[in-house]
N, C-alpha and C positions, 0 to 999 in steps of 0.2 A: 291126398289132399283133392278136394273137388274143384271144378272149374270156378264155382262161385267163390269158394274160399281163397283159391289163387287170385282172382280179380279183386277181393277185398283187401288181400294184403298188398298187391301191387299199387292200389290206389293210396294205401298208406305209405308205402315206399316211395312214390313219386313225390310226396310232400316232404321227404326228408333229404338232407344233403350228404354228399360222400363223406364228409368228416365225421358225421354222427354215425353212419353206418360202418365206416372203418373203425371207430372206437368200439362199437358192439361187436364186430369181428374180433377185434384185440381182446376183449373181455372173455371171449369163448376160446381163446388161443387158436383161432383161425386167422389165415392170411389176411393181413389188412390191405389198404388201398395200394394199387400200383401206381407209382409216381412216374413222370415223365411222358405222360400220355394227354396232352393240352388239347383243347378244341382247336382244330385247324381251320374250320369254316365258321360256324356259329356255335356260341356257348350255352345252347339250349340244353337244359337237363333232360337227360333221357334214362328211361328204366325199362328193361323188358327181358324175357328170356333169350338167352343167347343161342343163336344159330352159327355153329363154329365152321371155320375153313383153315386148312393147314397148307401153307406155301413151302416150297423147296427150292434150291437152286437148280438151274439149267432148264433145258427145254422138256417139254412133256414127253415121257416115254412112249414109244409106239405111235408118235405122230397124232396124239389126240388133239381135236379141234375145239374142245370144250373150253371156253374162256374162263380164267379164274373168277370165282365169286358167283358165277351165273346160276350154277345149280343150287346154291345156297339160297339166292335171291328167290328162285322159283319154289323152293321148299318152304321159305318163311311164311308166317302168318302175320297178320296186322299187329303192329305193336312190337315185334320181335326185334333183336339188335344183332347185326352180322359182326362176328368176333374173329379176327384174322391174326394167326401167328405168321409173322414175317420177319423173324429176328435173326437173320443170317448174315449181317453186315453187308449185304449187297444193295448198293444204292439205286434202287429202281422202285417205281410205284406198284404196290399191291393193291390199289384201288383207284378208280378214275372216275371221270365224268359221265360216261354212259352208264357206269354200274350205279352212280348216285340217282340218275334219273329213273332207271329201272327199280331201284329199291324204293324210291319214294312213290311211285306208282303202285307198288305192292303194298303199300301202307306200313313199311319197315321204319321203325323209330330212328335208327341211325346206325353209325359203323364205328367199331374200335378196332385199330390195326397197330400192332406192335412192329411198326416199321413205317417206311414213307407212304404217302399217298399223294396223288396229283389232281389236277383240275379243281384246285381249291376254291378259285374264284366262281367257278360253275355251281359247286356245292353251295357256296355262300349265297349266290343268286336264288338258288333253289330253297333257301332256308333249311338246308338238309346237314344234320350235324355229323361231322367226321372228326373223330378223335384219335390222334396218331402220334408217332415219334417226330415226324417232320414232313415237309412238304418237298417235292422234288418234281421235275418235269420228265425224268428219264422213264422210258417205256420198260414194262416187264418182258416185252418180246425177247425171248432168246436168253433172258436172265434168269426169271424164276417161272414156276409152274404150280398148279395146284396139285398137291399130292392126295388130298383127301378133303372131305367134308363131313359134318356131323360126326366128329370124333373129338377125343380130348385134345385141347390145344394147351400150350404155355404161353401166358402173357405176363411179362415180367417174371417173377418168381411164382406166379400162381397158375396152378393147373385148372384149366376151366372145362367142364363137361357140358355137353349139349343139354340145354334146359336149366342150367345154372342162371341165376338172375344177375344181369349186369346194370350197374348205375354209373353214369358219368356226368360230371359237371365241371365248372371251371377249376375246382380244387383237386380233382383226381377221378380215377377209375376204381370201382370196387366190384367184386364178384362174390355173391352170396350163393353158397351150395344150396340146392333146392330144399333138401331135407332141413336145413337150418334157418329157412326164411321167416318162419313164425316168430321164432325166438330173437333173431337179429332185428326184426323190425320192432318187437316190444322193447328191447333193450335201447335201441336207437331212439324211439320216442321217449324214453326216460330221460337219456342223455340230453335230447333237444329241450325237454321240459326244464331240467335243472339249470342248463346254461341259460334258458330264457329268464328264470328267476335271478340268476346272477346278473344279467344286463339290468333288469328291473331294479335291483338293489343299487347298482352303479348309478343309475339315472336319478335314484332317490337320494343320492348323496353319500352313500356309504364308502368308505376308503377301499380301494382295490385290494390293498393288502390283506384286508379282513374277508372281502368277498372272494378273492382267489387265493387261496392259501392251501393248508394240508389237505382240506376237504376235497379241493379239485384234484389233487394228485392222487387221492384215494377213491375218487368217485367210481371208477370201473370196477372196483372191488365190491360195490355194493348194489350191484344191478340184479 
């Protein structure tokens, strides 16, 4: 896929919501949306290639002074999304305010973290999207460290590879494998168009039992 093709598809994807994209993934037997990752700061819809970070419990081996997330921020390009695996049951932040400032200055679209984040008020003031499991004030110091970045990570029950496409809004978070982006966008656009026709029919006075019936249940089989 050329850069121009990718940008064209990304422009289309940004016009879609996570529900339509999740349905499109379902229709391809790919993992649908990850639930339980609401917007912690602002509910701006974000979509972009994933730059991944994997956190682990304990202090960094060998006394590394690299702060978690910083290498990913420096490696990211404008429009990328930082995606962090932090699902170890440890109550501490895997993302914070200084990181939000640094990411925004790099043109990063937002952050998705499968775990807690902090400095949420600061991210809100920046209008910087942080999607995550929860908010906390607890520091990561001595609790977790960065194991790796630019590697496969697991978010919910979905394995995300670097360069996969992330989309997040107030309904959920979806990850589209790079190789399936074109077909997922095509199917999501068809789903969106069909649902728009349903809404128009309802506004024209048609009974909802006729508008939303068996055809709705079988809609994903006809894409």
